[in-house]
C-alpha positions in Angstrom: 11.2 9.3 5.4 12.2 8.2 1.9 8.8 8.8 0.4 8.6 12.2 2.0 11.9 13.3 0.4 11.0 11.8 -3.0 7.6 13.4 -3.0 9.1 16.8 -2.1 7.8 17.0 1.5 9.9 18.6 4.2 9.8 16.4 7.3 9.2 18.6 10.4 9.2 15.9 13.0 8.7 12.1 13.5 6.4 10.6 16.0 5.7 7.0 17.1 3.5 5.2 19.5 5.7 2.3 20.5 3.8 -0.3 22.5 0.4 1.0 21.4 -1.9 -1.5 19.7 -3.1 -0.7 16.2 -6.6 -1.3 17.4 -6.3 1.5 20.0 -8.1 4.8 18.9 -5.6 7.2 17.5 -6.8 10.1 19.6 -5.8 8.1 22.7 -2.2 7.6 21.7 0.5 9.7 23.3 2.6 10.1 20.1 -0.5 11.1 18.1 -1.5 13.7 20.7 2.0 15.1 20.8 2.0 15.4 17.0 -1.4 17.1 16.9 -0.2 19.6 19.6 3.0 20.3 17.6 1.2 20.9 14.3 -1.8 22.8 15.8 -0.3 26.2 14.9 2.5 25.6 12.5 0.7 25.1 9.2 1.4 21.4 8.7 -1.4 20.0 6.6 0.0 16.6 5.6 0.9 13.6 7.7 2.8 10.6 6.2 2.6 7.3 7.9 4.8 4.3 7.1 1.8 2.1 6.2 -2.0 2.4 6.6 -1.8 -0.6 9.0 0.8 1.2 11.2 -1.7 4.1 11.5 -4.4 1.7 12.6 -4.9 -2.0 12.1 -8.7 -2.0 12.8 -10.7 -0.6 9.9 -13.1 1.3 12.1 -10.1 2.9 14.0 -8.5 3.8 10.7 -11.7 5.3 9.4 -12.4 7.4 12.5 -8.7 8.5 12.7 -8.8 9.5 9.0 -12.1 11.4 9.6 -10.6 13.2 12.6 -7.7 14.4 10.5 -9.8 15.2 7.5 -12.1 17.3 9.6 -9.1 19.2 10.9 -8.0 19.9 7.3 -5.1 17.4 7.4 -4.2 15.0 4.6 -3.1 11.5 5.6 -0.8 9.6 3.3 0.6 6.1 3.7 4.1 5.9 2.3 3.6 2.4 0.9 0.6 3.6 -1.1 1.6 7.2 -1.7 -1.8 8.9 -2.4 -4.1 10.5 0.1 -6.5 8.2 2.0 -9.4 10.3 0.5 -8.2 9.6 -3.1 -8.0 5.9 -2.4 -11.5 6.0 -0.9 -13.0 7.6 -4.0 -11.3 5.0 -6.2 -12.6 2.1 -4.1 -16.2 3.4 -4.0 
């Protein structure tokens, strides 16, 4: 929440998937599904996660989750590396 405030984002809600493994596909997580349902019509276009590894520990799961959000027009930011995943990918390429 600290990064969101510092970066000028308004936090609408917080979601978590306690007990879900980081290797589990993001689209099969109850908290993720609830978040997507909540933001479906409210204009939210940025999601901030605590760390990239909290979003997904498995690289393939992280990539498919990022692609899912990207295709939905949603920017994903990890608070510990506060730049969009897409920007980091371009820099690493």
